[in-house]
N, C-alpha and C positions, 0 to 999 in steps of 0.2 A: 508510487507516482514520481517520486524524486529521481529514481533511476531512469525512468522513462524520459523525463525532462533532460536529464544529463546526456543521454545518448542522442536525443534530438538536438541538443546544443552542439554535440560533437559533429553531427551531420551538417548543421548550418555553418559551424566553424570551418569545416573542410571546404565548403563552397566559398567562404570568405577568404581563406588562404589562397585558394586557386584563382579567385578573381584578381587579387592583388598580383599574383604571380604572372597571370596572363597579361595583365595591364602593363607590367614592367617589361615583358617580352614583346609588347606591341601586337599581340594577337588580335586585338579588337579593331585593328585597321581593316580587317576583313569583315565586310558587312555580313557575310554568310556565317562566319564564326560567332559574331556578336549576336545574331539571331538565334543561333543554336544555344549559346550560353544563357541568353535571356529565357529561352524555353526551359532549360535545365533548372534555373532558379524558380520559375513558376511551377514546374513539376514538383520540386522539393517542398515548396510552401503548400501546394495542394495536398501532397502526400501527408505532410505533418499536420495540417489543419484537420483533415478527415480522420487521421489516426487519433488525434486528441479528442475529436468529437465522438468517435466510437468508444474510446475509453470512458468518457464522461457518461455516455448513455448506458454502457455496461455497468458503470459504477452506481448509477441511480437504480439499477435493477439488482444490485448486489452480486454481480457476476465477475467482478474484477479479481484476478489472481495476482497477488503481489510477488509471487515467487518467479514469475516469468515476465519478460519485458512486454511483449505484445502477443495476443492470440493470433491464430492463423486467419480468423475472420477479419480482425482489425487490419492486419497487414494487407490482405487481399483488397479490401475496400480502399485502403490508402493508396495502393499501387494503381488501382483503376482511376482514382481521382488524380493522381500524379500524372498518369499518361494523358488523361483528358486535358489537364491544365497545361501540360507541355505542348501538346498539339495546338491548342487554342492560342497560346502565346506566340508560337512560331508563325502561325498563319496571320495573326493580328499584326505583328511587326512587319511581316512581308507585304501587307497591304498598305502600310503607312509609308508611302514614298516621300523622301525629303524634297523640299523645294530647291530651286537652283541656288538661292541664297544660303539655305542651310547646308547644301552640299559643298559650296565654296568655303563656308566657315569651317566645316568639318575637315576639309582638305588642308586648310591653313593650320588647324590645331589637331593634326592627326595623331599626335602623341596621347591625346586624351581619349578615354573610352566614350562611347556613345551615351546619350542621355539616359536611355533605358538601362544600360549597365551601371551608370552612376546611381540611378534610383535603386536598382537591385542591391548595390553595394551598401547603400545607406540602410535599407531595410534589413539586410543580412547582419550588419553590425549591431543594429538595435535588437533584433531577435536573439542573436547570439548572447549578448550581454544580459538581457532580461532572463532568458531561459537558464543560463548557467548560474546566475545569481539565485533564481528561484529554486533550482535543484539543490544548491548548497544549503540554503536556508531550510528547506524541507528535510534534507538528509540529516543535518546536524542539529537543528534547533526546534522547529515547530512543524507539526503535521496536522492537517485538518481531517476530521473523522466524522462520519455520519452513523448514528446508532441504527443498526439494521433490524433489531428484533426487540422483543419485550423481556429479555432475560435479565436486564438490569433495572427493571421497574422497582421502585418509583424514583430511584436516583436519576436515571435517564429514561426518557420515553422514546418510542420509535420515531425516527425522523429528526431527533435532536442533532444539532451540529456543534461540535466542540473542537477545541484545540488541544493537541497532545504535546506535552513538554518532553522533548526527545533528548535534551542534553543533561537532564538531572541524573540519569543513571550512567552517563558517560557517552563518549563519542565512539561509535562503532567504525572500525577500520573497514573500508569497502571490501566486499567479497571475502571477508574473514569472520570468524566468531569472536574476535578480540575487541575489547573496548578499552579506551584510555580516558583518564581524567574523570572518573566517576565522582560526582559531587555528593551523592548520597546512595546508600545501599537500599535495595528494595525491602520494604517493610510490610508487615501484616496490615491489612486494611487499605493498602494502596490500590487504586483502580488503574489497571494497566491495559494498554493496547499491545497486542502481540500477533505474530504470524502463527496461524494454526499449526500445531506440531505434527504435521503429517508430511511424509517425504515420498509418497506414492500417489500420483494424480488419480489413480483408479480406486484408492481406498475410500470407503463410505463411512461416514460418521454423522450423527445427528440427522439422519434421513437423507443424506446427499454427499456430494463431493466437496470437501472443505479445503482441499490442498491449496496452500498459498494464500488463503483469505485472511484478512485481519479480523480479530475478535477483540472484545473488551470484557473484562471480568475483574473481580476483586481478589487480591492475594489473601489466601487463608493459611496455607501451610508453607513454612520456610524450609530450606535445605536441612536434612537431618532430623526433622521433627516427625513424630508419629501422629497421624491424623485419623480420627474416627468420628462417625456420625451415629448418634443414638436417638432414634425417633425424631430426626431432624435437627437435633442439637449438636454443635461441634465441640469435640474434645481434642485438645492438643497435649500430647504426652500424658494422657489420662486426666487432664484437668479441663473442666468445662470452660469454654470461652465466656467472658462476661456478655451481658445482653448486647445484641447487635441491632441497634435502632434502624439501620438502613435496610434490613431484610424484610421480605414480604412472603407470607405463606398463604396460599389460596385454598389448599385442600385440608379438610379436617381429618381425613384418613391418613395414616402413616403406613407405608409399605414395610413388611418384615424384611429382615436381613436375608441375603441370598445364599450365603456360603455355608450355613450350618449343615454339615453332613453332605454337602455337594462339592465343595472345593477346599483344598487344604490351604492354610495361611500362606505357605510358600508359593503355591500356584496362584493364589489370589494376588499377591504382591507382583509376581512375574507378569500375570495377565494385565494388571493395571498399568505397569510400566510399558508393556507392549501395545497398549491401547486396544486390547481385545476383551476387556472385562465385560463391557456392556453387551457385547455380542454373545457372551455366554449366559449372562443373568438378566439382561434387559433392564427394565425400570426398577428392579429390586435394589439397586444401589442408591436410589434417590434419598431415602430417609435413614437407612441403616447401612452404613458404609465402613469398610475397613475392619480393623486398623491396618494402615499402610504407612510405610516410612518414605518420606519424600527424599529422593536421591540427592546427593551433593550436586550443586549446579542447576537444580530444578526447583520449581515452585508449583504448589497446588492452588488453583484458582477456582472460584465459584461465582455464579451470578447472584445478585441480590434478590431476584425473584426465584427463590429456592425451589419452588415446585414447578417452575416453568423454565428451567435453565439447563441446557446441555453443556456441561462443563467438565472439570477434571475428574469428577466422580465417574464419568462415562468414558473419557478418552485419555486419561492419564495426566502426568505432570507436564509442565511447560519448561523447556530449556531456557536458561537465563539469556542466552544470546538471541533468542527469538522475541524477547520483550523489547518493544520499540520505544516505549516511553510511558509517562504517567498522565492520566487525564487531568487537564489543566482547568478549563472553564468552558461552559456552554455559551456560544455566541449567537445561536439562532434556534428557535424563534425568539423575538424580543421578550416575550413573556417568560421565557425560561432562562434568560441570561443570569449566570451566577456560577459560583464555585461548587463542585460536588462535595458531599459530606463523606 
């Protein structure tokens, strides 16, 4: 969302710059040009408003793809709204004929832009400042996130709203995989929000297309560690993890391991890293998984609702650069306000 706001801010900023430029050049002495430019501003605001509305609606349905700025549907609806808003503004200003007194005053102070342009300029400055500030805060510091599924029960419930601490693992340089000023390394047990590790929009995982969507899981395996599940219990480098009080198991039955006699350890590791393991063995990785070695620069993550979570067991490790931040605290609903365990 922060990148969307940033480019919206750039769009409004261009309008702001051009308005000042045209004012200095005296272009607004022409009533026709002033009408056209007012219509352009109204078109931009209509386009942006509908664009953000469509993003919010898609977000509530879990359809937002963070890997792309805007979907084709969002842009089409925004353009339709922008065209309608521009035409409406142009016709509306055209009908509002100034009185003789207003025309005389305008002629006397013809260096100043018309009232409609002044108002547009004020709105443009306000929107530009607010949008750019919000995008910077969301990109560098805090992100709001809504729990989309039950994979993290009971730590988080479906529909919980929480803030994500984005600066704790460092500030990511825009459009790169590099981070600077990391205040703390990612640790086992951290609950992290990350972009799903898929780079093909047509790839299917967890029963659908997950490309570019944000997920939330708990870090279990660190880079270089060997991870294995035996009858649902996690072993790191051959040593069983201590009790995990945050986990939930709903099924009494445990699935057998999938790879005995069916897939070699090398193929198992390669398939896991390539996110194709679940396509070969299906649900059989749920309770008896691995052993696999987490590659350097990657993390293995799992949901707390272990029997109902589509996680790294199925689609592989998560690159560190896709991890956006650490779950901070739940702020909605009021009965759920608090820090995660």
